[in-house]
All heavy atoms as a GROMACS GRO file, in nm:
protein
  535
    1MET      N    1  14.344   9.498  -6.728
    1MET     CA    2  14.453   9.519  -6.635
    1MET      C    3  14.542   9.395  -6.631
    1MET      O    4  14.495   9.283  -6.628
    1MET     CB    5  14.397   9.549  -6.496
    1MET     CG    6  14.500   9.591  -6.398
    1MET     SD    7  14.413   9.663  -6.257
    1MET     CE    8  14.541   9.658  -6.140
    2GLN      N    9  14.670   9.420  -6.632
    2GLN     CA   10  14.766   9.310  -6.636
    2GLN      C   11  14.784   9.250  -6.497
    2GLN      O   12  14.783   9.320  -6.396
    2GLN     CB   13  14.898   9.364  -6.687
    2GLN     CG   14  14.997   9.260  -6.724
    2GLN     CD   15  15.124   9.324  -6.781
    2GLN    OE1   16  15.155   9.437  -6.750
    2GLN    NE2   17  15.194   9.251  -6.864
    3SER      N   18  14.800   9.120  -6.492
    3SER     CA   19  14.820   9.055  -6.363
    3SER      C   20  14.959   9.089  -6.309
    3SER      O   21  15.049   9.129  -6.382
    3SER     CB   22  14.806   8.904  -6.377
    3SER     OG   23  14.917   8.853  -6.450
    4LEU      N   24  14.973   9.073  -6.180
    4LEU     CA   25  15.102   9.101  -6.115
    4LEU      C   26  15.210   9.008  -6.170
    4LEU      O   27  15.322   9.052  -6.197
    4LEU     CB   28  15.090   9.084  -5.964
    4LEU     CG   29  15.216   9.109  -5.884
    4LEU    CD1   30  15.265   9.253  -5.905
    4LEU    CD2   31  15.192   9.085  -5.736
    5TYR      N   32  15.176   8.882  -6.191
    5TYR     CA   33  15.273   8.786  -6.246
    5TYR      C   34  15.319   8.830  -6.384
    5TYR      O   35  15.437   8.825  -6.416
    5TYR     CB   36  15.212   8.646  -6.251
    5TYR     CG   37  15.306   8.545  -6.311
    5TYR    CD1   38  15.413   8.495  -6.238
    5TYR    CD2   39  15.290   8.501  -6.441
    5TYR    CE1   40  15.501   8.403  -6.293
    5TYR    CE2   41  15.377   8.409  -6.498
    5TYR     CZ   42  15.482   8.361  -6.423
    5TYR     OH   43  15.569   8.271  -6.478
    6GLY      N   44  15.226   8.875  -6.467
    6GLY     CA   45  15.261   8.921  -6.601
    6GLY      C   46  15.350   9.043  -6.598
    6GLY      O   47  15.444   9.056  -6.676
    7ALA      N   48  15.321   9.135  -6.506
    7ALA     CA   49  15.403   9.256  -6.493
    7ALA      C   50  15.544   9.221  -6.449
    7ALA      O   51  15.642   9.277  -6.501
    7ALA     CB   52  15.338   9.351  -6.393
    8ILE      N   53  15.556   9.128  -6.355
    8ILE     CA   54  15.689   9.086  -6.307
    8ILE      C   55  15.766   9.017  -6.419
    8ILE      O   56  15.884   9.043  -6.438
    8ILE     CB   57  15.675   8.994  -6.184
    8ILE    CG1   58  15.623   9.075  -6.065
    8ILE    CG2   59  15.809   8.928  -6.149
    8ILE    CD1   60  15.585   8.992  -5.945
    9ALA      N   61  15.699   8.933  -6.495
    9ALA     CA   62  15.765   8.863  -6.606
    9ALA      C   63  15.812   8.962  -6.711
    9ALA      O   64  15.924   8.950  -6.762
    9ALA     CB   65  15.669   8.762  -6.668
   10ASN      N   66  15.730   9.062  -6.743
   10ASN     CA   67  15.770   9.163  -6.841
   10ASN      C   68  15.889   9.244  -6.792
   10ASN      O   69  15.981   9.274  -6.868
   10ASN     CB   70  15.653   9.256  -6.873
   10ASN     CG   71  15.552   9.191  -6.962
   10ASN    OD1   72  15.580   9.093  -7.029
   10ASN    ND2   73  15.432   9.245  -6.963
   11TYR      N   74  15.888   9.281  -6.664
   11TYR     CA   75  16.000   9.358  -6.609
   11TYR      C   76  16.127   9.275  -6.611
   11TYR      O   77  16.234   9.326  -6.645
   11TYR     CB   78  15.970   9.402  -6.466
   11TYR     CG   79  16.084   9.478  -6.405
   11TYR    CD1   80  16.108   9.610  -6.441
   11TYR    CD2   81  16.171   9.418  -6.315
   11TYR    CE1   82  16.215   9.680  -6.388
   11TYR    CE2   83  16.277   9.487  -6.262
   11TYR     CZ   84  16.298   9.618  -6.298
   11TYR     OH   85  16.404   9.687  -6.245
   12LYS      N   86  16.116   9.147  -6.578
   12LYS     CA   87  16.233   9.060  -6.578
   12LYS      C   88  16.292   9.050  -6.719
   12LYS      O   89  16.414   9.058  -6.735
   12LYS     CB   90  16.195   8.921  -6.525
   12LYS     CG   91  16.312   8.827  -6.510
   12LYS     CD   92  16.270   8.695  -6.450
   12LYS     CE   93  16.386   8.602  -6.440
   12LYS     NZ   94  16.349   8.471  -6.387
   13LEU      N   95  16.208   9.034  -6.819
   13LEU     CA   96  16.256   9.028  -6.958
   13LEU      C   97  16.323   9.159  -6.997
   13LEU      O   98  16.429   9.160  -7.060
   13LEU     CB   99  16.141   8.998  -7.053
   13LEU     CG  100  16.090   8.855  -7.052
   13LEU    CD1  101  15.965   8.843  -7.137
   13LEU    CD2  102  16.196   8.758  -7.098
   14TYR      N  103  16.263   9.272  -6.960
   14TYR     CA  104  16.320   9.404  -6.989
   14TYR      C  105  16.456   9.419  -6.921
   14TYR      O  106  16.553   9.462  -6.982
   14TYR     CB  107  16.224   9.513  -6.943
   14TYR     CG  108  16.287   9.650  -6.942
   14TYR    CD1  109  16.306   9.722  -7.059
   14TYR    CD2  110  16.329   9.708  -6.822
   14TYR    CE1  111  16.364   9.847  -7.059
   14TYR    CE2  112  16.388   9.833  -6.820
   14TYR     CZ  113  16.405   9.903  -6.938
   14TYR     OH  114  16.464  10.025  -6.937
   15TYR      N  115  16.463   9.382  -6.793
   15TYR     CA  116  16.587   9.395  -6.716
   15TYR      C  117  16.696   9.307  -6.775
   15TYR      O  118  16.811   9.351  -6.789
   15TYR     CB  119  16.561   9.356  -6.570
   15TYR     CG  120  16.683   9.368  -6.483
   15TYR    CD1  121  16.723   9.490  -6.432
   15TYR    CD2  122  16.760   9.256  -6.452
   15TYR    CE1  123  16.834   9.503  -6.352
   15TYR    CE2  124  16.872   9.267  -6.372
   15TYR     CZ  125  16.909   9.390  -6.322
   15TYR     OH  126  17.021   9.400  -6.244
   16MET      N  127  16.661   9.184  -6.812
   16MET     CA  128  16.761   9.092  -6.866
   16MET      C  129  16.813   9.143  -7.001
   16MET      O  130  16.932   9.134  -7.029
   16MET     CB  131  16.703   8.952  -6.881
   16MET     CG  132  16.684   8.882  -6.748
   16MET     SD  133  16.598   8.725  -6.761
   16MET     CE  134  16.706   8.634  -6.868
   17GLU      N  135  16.725   9.196  -7.084
   17GLU     CA  136  16.766   9.248  -7.214
   17GLU      C  137  16.853   9.372  -7.198
   17GLU      O  138  16.953   9.390  -7.267
   17GLU     CB  139  16.644   9.279  -7.300
   17GLU     CG  140  16.677   9.318  -7.441
   17GLU     CD  141  16.740   9.206  -7.522
   17GLU    OE1  142  16.710   9.088  -7.497
   17GLU    OE2  143  16.822   9.237  -7.610
   18LYS      N  144  16.815   9.458  -7.104
   18LYS     CA  145  16.888   9.582  -7.080
   18LYS      C  146  17.028   9.554  -7.026
   18LYS      O  147  17.123   9.623  -7.060
   18LYS     CB  148  16.810   9.668  -6.981
   18LYS     CG  149  16.874   9.800  -6.950
   18LYS     CD  150  16.792   9.877  -6.849
   18LYS     CE  151  16.873   9.991  -6.796
   18LYS     NZ  152  16.830  10.034  -6.666
   19ASN      N  153  17.040   9.454  -6.942
   19ASN     CA  154  17.168   9.424  -6.877
   19ASN      C  155  17.240   9.305  -6.938
   19ASN      O  156  17.321   9.239  -6.873
   19ASN     CB  157  17.144   9.399  -6.727
   19ASN     CG  158  17.100   9.524  -6.658
   19ASN    OD1  159  17.150   9.632  -6.687
   19ASN    ND2  160  17.006   9.513  -6.567
   20LYS      N  161  17.212   9.277  -7.064
   20LYS     CA  162  17.277   9.165  -7.133
   20LYS      C  163  17.426   9.195  -7.149
   20LYS      O  164  17.464   9.306  -7.184
   20LYS     CB  165  17.212   9.145  -7.270
   20LYS     CG  166  17.257   9.020  -7.340
   20LYS     CD  167  17.192   9.009  -7.475
   20LYS     CE  168  17.061   8.936  -7.460
   20LYS     NZ  169  17.001   8.905  -7.592
   21SER      N  170  17.508   9.097  -7.121
   21SER     CA  171  17.652   9.113  -7.134
   21SER      C  172  17.690   9.128  -7.281
   21SER      O  173  17.648   9.049  -7.365
   21SER     CB  174  17.725   8.994  -7.074
   21SER     OG  175  17.704   8.987  -6.935
   22LYS      N  176  17.772   9.228  -7.309
   22LYS     CA  177  17.819   9.251  -7.445
   22LYS      C  178  17.945   9.172  -7.475
   22LYS      O  179  17.980   9.150  -7.588
   22LYS     CB  180  17.847   9.399  -7.466
   22LYS     CG  181  17.723   9.484  -7.455
   22LYS     CD  182  17.756   9.631  -7.465
   22LYS     CE  183  17.631   9.711  -7.441
   22LYS     NZ  184  17.646   9.812  -7.342
   23GLY      N  185  18.015   9.131  -7.368
   23GLY     CA  186  18.138   9.056  -7.385
   23GLY      C  187  18.187   9.002  -7.252
   23GLY      O  188  18.119   9.012  -7.149
   24LEU      N  189  18.307   8.948  -7.254
   24LEU     CA  190  18.365   8.885  -7.135
   24LEU      C  191  18.381   8.985  -7.020
   24LEU      O  192  18.362   8.949  -6.903
   24LEU     CB  193  18.501   8.824  -7.170
   24LEU     CG  194  18.572   8.750  -7.057
   24LEU    CD1  195  18.489   8.633  -7.009
   24LEU    CD2  196  18.709   8.705  -7.103
   25GLY      N  197  18.411   9.109  -7.051
   25GLY     CA  198  18.429   9.210  -6.947
   25GLY      C  199  18.304   9.232  -6.864
   25GLY      O  200  18.311   9.245  -6.741
   26ASP      N  201  18.187   9.234  -6.929
   26ASP     CA  202  18.062   9.250  -6.857
   26ASP      C  203  18.034   9.131  -6.766
   26ASP      O  204  17.987   9.146  -6.653
   26ASP     CB  205  17.945   9.268  -6.955
   26ASP     CG  206  17.951   9.400  -7.029
   26ASP    OD1  207  18.024   9.491  -6.987
   26ASP    OD2  208  17.881   9.412  -7.132
   27THR      N  209  18.065   9.012  -6.815
   27THR     CA  210  18.044   8.892  -6.736
   27THR      C  211  18.134   8.891  -6.613
   27THR      O  212  18.089   8.861  -6.502
   27THR     CB  213  18.069   8.766  -6.821
   27THR    OG1  214  17.980   8.769  -6.934
   27THR    CG2  215  18.045   8.639  -6.742
   28VAL      N  216  18.260   8.925  -6.631
   28VAL     CA  217  18.354   8.930  -6.518
   28VAL      C  218  18.307   9.035  -6.417
   28VAL      O  219  18.310   9.011  -6.296
   28VAL     CB  220  18.498   8.960  -6.567
   28VAL    CG1  221  18.590   8.988  -6.450
   28VAL    CG2  222  18.551   8.843  -6.650
   29ALA      N  223  18.260   9.150  -6.465
   29ALA     CA  224  18.211   9.255  -6.376
   29ALA      C  225  18.092   9.206  -6.294
   29ALA      O  226  18.083   9.234  -6.174
   29ALA     CB  227  18.174   9.378  -6.457
   30LYS      N  228  18.000   9.134  -6.357
   30LYS     CA  229  17.884   9.081  -6.285
   30LYS      C  230  17.925   8.979  -6.179
   30LYS      O  231  17.871   8.977  -6.069
   30LYS     CB  232  17.785   9.017  -6.383
   30LYS     CG  233  17.711   9.119  -6.467
   30LYS     CD  234  17.618   9.050  -6.565
   30LYS     CE  235  17.549   9.150  -6.654
   30LYS     NZ  236  17.462   9.086  -6.753
   31ILE      N  237  18.022   8.894  -6.212
   31ILE     CA  238  18.068   8.792  -6.118
   31ILE      C  239  18.137   8.857  -5.999
   31ILE      O  240  18.111   8.820  -5.884
   31ILE     CB  241  18.162   8.691  -6.187
   31ILE    CG1  242  18.082   8.606  -6.286
   31ILE    CG2  243  18.234   8.603  -6.086
   31ILE    CD1  244  18.166   8.522  -6.378
   32THR      N  245  18.224   8.956  -6.025
   32THR     CA  246  18.295   9.019  -5.914
   32THR      C  247  18.199   9.098  -5.825
   32THR      O  248  18.219   9.105  -5.704
   32THR     CB  249  18.408   9.111  -5.965
   32THR    OG1  250  18.355   9.209  -6.053
   32THR    CG2  251  18.517   9.031  -6.033
   33LYS      N  252  18.095   9.154  -5.883
   33LYS     CA  253  17.996   9.226  -5.802
   33LYS      C  254  17.917   9.128  -5.716
   33LYS      O  255  17.895   9.152  -5.597
   33LYS     CB  256  17.902   9.306  -5.892
   33LYS     CG  257  17.803   9.388  -5.813
   33LYS     CD  258  17.716   9.472  -5.903
   33LYS     CE  259  17.616   9.550  -5.820
   33LYS     NZ  260  17.520   9.624  -5.902
   34ALA      N  261  17.876   9.016  -5.774
   34ALA     CA  262  17.796   8.916  -5.703
   34ALA      C  263  17.874   8.850  -5.590
   34ALA      O  264  17.816   8.816  -5.486
   34ALA     CB  265  17.745   8.811  -5.800
   35THR      N  266  18.003   8.831  -5.606
   35THR     CA  267  18.085   8.764  -5.504
   35THR      C  268  18.140   8.859  -5.399
   35THR      O  269  18.196   8.815  -5.299
   35THR     CB  270  18.202   8.689  -5.569
   35THR    OG1  271  18.282   8.782  -5.642
   35THR    CG2  272  18.154   8.578  -5.659
   36GLY      N  273  18.127   8.991  -5.421
   36GLY     CA  274  18.175   9.088  -5.324
   36GLY      C  275  18.318   9.133  -5.348
   36GLY      O  276  18.370   9.217  -5.275
   37ILE      N  277  18.382   9.078  -5.450
   37ILE     CA  278  18.520   9.116  -5.481
   37ILE      C  279  18.528   9.263  -5.520
   37ILE      O  280  18.619   9.335  -5.480
   37ILE     CB  281  18.577   9.026  -5.593
   37ILE    CG1  282  18.588   8.882  -5.543
   37ILE    CG2  283  18.712   9.077  -5.641
   37ILE    CD1  284  18.620   8.781  -5.651
   38LYS      N  285  18.431   9.311  -5.595
   38LYS     CA  286  18.431   9.450  -5.641
   38LYS      C  287  18.428   9.546  -5.524
   38LYS      O  288  18.497   9.648  -5.524
   38LYS     CB  289  18.313   9.477  -5.734
   38LYS     CG  290  18.304   9.622  -5.776
   38LYS     CD  291  18.258   9.638  -5.915
   38LYS     CE  292  18.247   9.782  -5.959
   38LYS     NZ  293  18.370   9.857  -5.955
   39LYS      N  294  18.350   9.516  -5.423
   39LYS     CA  295  18.341   9.604  -5.306
   39LYS      C  296  18.476   9.613  -5.234
   39LYS      O  297  18.517   9.722  -5.192
   39LYS     CB  298  18.232   9.554  -5.211
   39LYS     CG  299  18.195   9.651  -5.105
   39LYS     CD  300  18.070   9.606  -5.033
   39LYS     CE  301  18.020   9.721  -4.948
   39LYS     NZ  302  17.888   9.693  -4.893
   40VAL      N  303  18.544   9.500  -5.222
   40VAL     CA  304  18.676   9.500  -5.159
   40VAL      C  305  18.776   9.581  -5.241
   40VAL      O  306  18.850   9.664  -5.187
   40VAL     CB  307  18.728   9.354  -5.140
   40VAL    CG1  308  18.871   9.352  -5.092
   40VAL    CG2  309  18.638   9.278  -5.046
   41VAL      N  310  18.776   9.560  -5.373
   41VAL     CA  311  18.867   9.632  -5.462
   41VAL      C  312  18.840   9.782  -5.456
   41VAL      O  313  18.932   9.864  -5.448
   41VAL     CB  314  18.856   9.579  -5.606
   41VAL    CG1  315  18.931   9.668  -5.703
   41VAL    CG2  316  18.909   9.436  -5.613
   42ASP      N  317  18.712   9.820  -5.458
   42ASP     CA  318  18.676   9.962  -5.451
   42ASP      C  319  18.720  10.025  -5.319
   42ASP      O  320  18.768  10.139  -5.316
   42ASP     CB  321  18.526   9.982  -5.470
   42ASP     CG  322  18.481   9.957  -5.613
   42ASP    OD1  323  18.568   9.959  -5.704
   42ASP    OD2  324  18.360   9.936  -5.633
   43THR      N  325  18.706   9.951  -5.209
   43THR     CA  326  18.747  10.001  -5.078
   43THR      C  327  18.898  10.022  -5.073
   43THR      O  328  18.946  10.125  -5.024
   43THR     CB  329  18.703   9.904  -4.967
   43THR    OG1  330  18.561   9.886  -4.975
   43THR    CG2  331  18.740   9.955  -4.830
   44VAL      N  332  18.973   9.925  -5.124
   44VAL     CA  333  19.119   9.937  -5.124
   44VAL      C  334  19.162  10.052  -5.215
   44VAL      O  335  19.250  10.131  -5.179
   44VAL     CB  336  19.185   9.804  -5.168
   44VAL    CG1  337  19.334   9.820  -5.190
   44VAL    CG2  338  19.159   9.695  -5.066
   45ALA      N  339  19.101  10.063  -5.331
   45ALA     CA  340  19.135  10.171  -5.425
   45ALA      C  341  19.107  10.307  -5.363
   45ALA      O  342  19.185  10.401  -5.380
   45ALA     CB  343  19.058  10.154  -5.555
   46LYS      N  344  18.997  10.317  -5.292
   46LYS     CA  345  18.963  10.444  -5.226
   46LYS      C  346  19.063  10.475  -5.115
   46LYS      O  347  19.103  10.590  -5.096
   46LYS     CB  348  18.821  10.436  -5.169
   46LYS     CG  349  18.769  10.564  -5.113
   46LYS     CD  350  18.625  10.548  -5.067
   46LYS     CE  351  18.573  10.678  -5.010
   46LYS     NZ  352  18.434  10.664  -4.963
   47THR      N  353  19.106  10.373  -5.042
   47THR     CA  354  19.202  10.391  -4.933
   47THR      C  355  19.338  10.439  -4.984
   47THR      O  356  19.397  10.530  -4.926
   47THR     CB  357  19.220  10.259  -4.855
   47THR    OG1  358  19.092  10.217  -4.807
   47THR    CG2  359  19.315  10.277  -4.738
   48VAL      N  360  19.385  10.381  -5.093
   48VAL     CA  361  19.515  10.420  -5.148
   48VAL      C  362  19.504  10.536  -5.247
   48VAL      O  363  19.604  10.580  -5.303
   48VAL     CB  364  19.588  10.300  -5.215
   48VAL    CG1  365  19.618  10.192  -5.113
   48VAL    CG2  366  19.510  10.246  -5.332
   49LYS      N  367  19.380  10.584  -5.268
   49LYS     CA  368  19.353  10.699  -5.355
   49LYS      C  369  19.404  10.678  -5.498
   49LYS      O  370  19.468  10.765  -5.556
   49LYS     CB  371  19.409  10.826  -5.294
   49LYS     CG  372  19.346  10.860  -5.162
   49LYS     CD  373  19.403  10.982  -5.099
   49LYS     CE  374  19.334  11.003  -4.965
   49LYS     NZ  375  19.401  11.095  -4.880
   50LYS      N  376  19.376  10.559  -5.552
   50LYS     CA  377  19.410  10.527  -5.690
   50LYS      C  378  19.291  10.460  -5.755
   50LYS      O  379  19.211  10.394  -5.690
   50LYS     CB  380  19.529  10.430  -5.697
   50LYS     CG  381  19.662  10.492  -5.672
   50LYS     CD  382  19.771  10.394  -5.707
   50LYS     CE  383  19.907  10.463  -5.704
   50LYS     NZ  384  20.011  10.373  -5.753
   51ASP      N  385  19.279  10.479  -5.887
   51ASP     CA  386  19.175  10.413  -5.963
   51ASP      C  387  19.213  10.266  -5.981
   51ASP      O  388  19.328  10.235  -6.012
   51ASP     CB  389  19.159  10.481  -6.099
   51ASP     CG  390  19.048  10.420  -6.182
   51ASP    OD1  391  18.949  10.372  -6.122
   51ASP    OD2  392  19.059  10.422  -6.305
   52CYS      N  393  19.116  10.177  -5.964
   52CYS     CA  394  19.146  10.034  -5.977
   52CYS      C  395  19.163   9.991  -6.123
   52CYS      O  396  19.221   9.886  -6.149
   52CYS     CB  397  19.037   9.950  -5.911
   52CYS     SG  398  18.878   9.959  -5.992
   53GLY      N  399  19.111  10.068  -6.216
   53GLY     CA  400  19.122  10.034  -6.358
   53GLY      C  401  19.020   9.933  -6.403
   53GLY      O  402  19.032   9.878  -6.513
   54CYS      N  403  18.918   9.909  -6.322
   54CYS     CA  404  18.818   9.808  -6.355
   54CYS      C  405  18.741   9.842  -6.483
   54CYS      O  406  18.717   9.755  -6.565
   54CYS     CB  407  18.719   9.792  -6.240
   54CYS     SG  408  18.795   9.732  -6.087
   55GLY      N  409  18.701   9.967  -6.498
   55GLY     CA  410  18.625  10.007  -6.616
   55GLY      C  411  18.705   9.991  -6.744
   55GLY      O  412  18.654   9.942  -6.845
   56LYS      N  413  18.831  10.030  -6.739
   56LYS     CA  414  18.918  10.018  -6.857
   56LYS      C  415  18.939   9.870  -6.891
   56LYS      O  416  18.934   9.830  -7.007
   56LYS     CB  417  19.051  10.086  -6.830
   56LYS     CG  418  19.143  10.089  -6.948
   56LYS     CD  419  19.271  10.164  -6.918
   56LYS     CE  420  19.365  10.163  -7.037
   56LYS     NZ  421  19.492  10.228  -7.007
   57ARG      N  422  18.960   9.789  -6.788
   57ARG     CA  423  18.979   9.645  -6.808
   57ARG      C  424  18.853   9.581  -6.864
   57ARG      O  425  18.858   9.497  -6.955
   57ARG     CB  426  19.018   9.580  -6.674
   57ARG     CG  427  19.063   9.438  -6.683
   57ARG     CD  428  19.112   9.384  -6.548
   57ARG     NE  429  19.217   9.467  -6.492
   57ARG     CZ  430  19.202   9.545  -6.384
   57ARG    NH1  431  19.087   9.551  -6.322
   57ARG    NH2  432  19.303   9.616  -6.338
   58GLN      N  433  18.738   9.622  -6.814
   58GLN     CA  434  18.610   9.570  -6.862
   58GLN      C  435  18.591   9.602  -7.010
   58GLN      O  436  18.554   9.516  -7.089
   58GLN     CB  437  18.495   9.627  -6.780
   58GLN     CG  438  18.359   9.577  -6.821
   58GLN     CD  439  18.248   9.634  -6.734
   58GLN    OE1  440  18.272   9.703  -6.636
   58GLN    NE2  441  18.125   9.607  -6.771
   59ASN      N  442  18.617   9.726  -7.048
   59ASN     CA  443  18.604   9.766  -7.188
   59ASN      C  444  18.700   9.691  -7.278
   59ASN      O  445  18.665   9.651  -7.390
   59ASN     CB  446  18.624   9.917  -7.203
   59ASN     CG  447  18.509   9.996  -7.144
   59ASN    OD1  448  18.398   9.947  -7.134
   59ASN    ND2  449  18.538  10.118  -7.102
   60THR      N  450  18.824   9.671  -7.232
   60THR     CA  451  18.923   9.598  -7.311
   60THR      C  452  18.880   9.453  -7.332
   60THR      O  453  18.887   9.401  -7.444
   60THR     CB  454  19.060   9.603  -7.241
   60THR    OG1  455  19.100   9.738  -7.226
   60THR    CG2  456  19.165   9.527  -7.321
   61LEU      N  457  18.832   9.388  -7.226
   61LEU     CA  458  18.786   9.250  -7.239
   61LEU      C  459  18.664   9.240  -7.331
   61LEU      O  460  18.651   9.146  -7.409
   61LEU     CB  461  18.754   9.190  -7.102
   61LEU     CG  462  18.874   9.153  -7.016
   61LEU    CD1  463  18.830   9.116  -6.875
   61LEU    CD2  464  18.952   9.038  -7.079
   62ASN      N  465  18.574   9.338  -7.322
   62ASN     CA  466  18.457   9.339  -7.411
   62ASN      C  467  18.500   9.353  -7.556
   62ASN      O  468  18.442   9.290  -7.646
   62ASN     CB  469  18.361   9.452  -7.375
   62ASN     CG  470  18.275   9.420  -7.256
   62ASN    OD1  471  18.260   9.304  -7.218
   62ASN    ND2  472  18.219   9.521  -7.195
   63ARG      N  473  18.600   9.436  -7.581
   63ARG     CA  474  18.648   9.458  -7.717
   63ARG      C  475  18.720   9.334  -7.771
   63ARG      O  476  18.702   9.294  -7.886
   63ARG     CB  477  18.741   9.579  -7.721
   63ARG     CG  478  18.774   9.626  -7.861
   63ARG     CD  479  18.867   9.746  -7.863
   63ARG     NE  480  19.003   9.705  -7.832
   63ARG     CZ  481  19.070   9.735  -7.719
   63ARG    NH1  482  19.014   9.809  -7.626
   63ARG    NH2  483  19.191   9.693  -7.699
   64LEU      N  484  18.800   9.269  -7.686
   64LEU     CA  485  18.877   9.154  -7.731
   64LEU      C  486  18.794   9.027  -7.742
   64LEU      O  487  18.820   8.941  -7.827
   64LEU     CB  488  18.995   9.129  -7.636
   64LEU     CG  489  19.104   9.235  -7.634
   64LEU    CD1  490  19.206   9.204  -7.525
   64LEU    CD2  491  19.171   9.246  -7.770
   65PHE      N  492  18.696   9.012  -7.653
   65PHE     CA  493  18.614   8.890  -7.648
   65PHE      C  494  18.465   8.924  -7.647
   65PHE      O  495  18.395   8.902  -7.548
   65PHE     CB  496  18.649   8.807  -7.525
   65PHE     CG  497  18.794   8.769  -7.514
   65PHE    CD1  498  18.878   8.837  -7.429
   65PHE    CD2  499  18.846   8.668  -7.593
   65PHE    CE1  500  19.013   8.803  -7.421
   65PHE    CE2  501  18.980   8.634  -7.585
   65PHE     CZ  502  19.063   8.702  -7.499
   66PRO      N  503  18.413   8.977  -7.758
   66PRO     CA  504  18.271   9.012  -7.764
   66PRO      C  505  18.185   8.887  -7.779
   66PRO      O  506  18.229   8.785  -7.831
   66PRO     CB  507  18.261   9.101  -7.887
   66PRO     CG  508  18.369   9.051  -7.976
   66PRO     CD  509  18.481   9.009  -7.883
   67TYR      N  510  18.060   8.897  -7.732
   67TYR     CA  511  17.964   8.790  -7.753
   67TYR      C  512  17.888   8.822  -7.882
   67TYR      O  513  17.839   8.933  -7.901
   67TYR     CB  514  17.864   8.781  -7.639
   67TYR     CG  515  17.927   8.744  -7.506
   67TYR    CD1  516  17.873   8.789  -7.388
   67TYR    CD2  517  18.039   8.664  -7.498
   67TYR    CE1  518  17.928   8.754  -7.266
   67TYR    CE2  519  18.096   8.629  -7.378
   67TYR     CZ  520  18.040   8.675  -7.261
   67TYR     OH  521  18.094   8.642  -7.141
   68SER      N  522  17.883   8.727  -7.971
   68SER     CA  523  17.811   8.750  -8.097
   68SER      C  524  17.663   8.723  -8.073
   68SER      O  525  17.624   8.645  -7.988
   68SER     CB  526  17.864   8.660  -8.207
   68SER     OG  527  17.853   8.524  -8.168
   69ASN      N  528  17.580   8.790  -8.152
   69ASN     CA  529  17.435   8.774  -8.136
   69ASN      C  530  17.388   8.653  -8.207
   69ASN      O  531  17.366   8.618  -8.300
   69ASN     CB  532  17.363   8.900  -8.184
   69ASN     CG  533  17.395   9.016  -8.094
   69ASN    OD1  534  17.431   8.997  -7.979
   69ASN    ND2  535  17.382   9.137  -8.146
   0.00000   0.00000   0.00000
């Protein structure tokens, strides 16, 4: 049976690999989510009933500035 510490370490490695940034857009998205900016933008976008364009911007930044392996 695996120890709890080992299970947590394995999950952390899996999570980090799964959520690895593919480019600048992913990094910007993570920063805006962590700082709360995304929540504000989503609230304003919902209020004015318009898409904020975050997903499109994220994909464009990932395409223009990819992280190489």
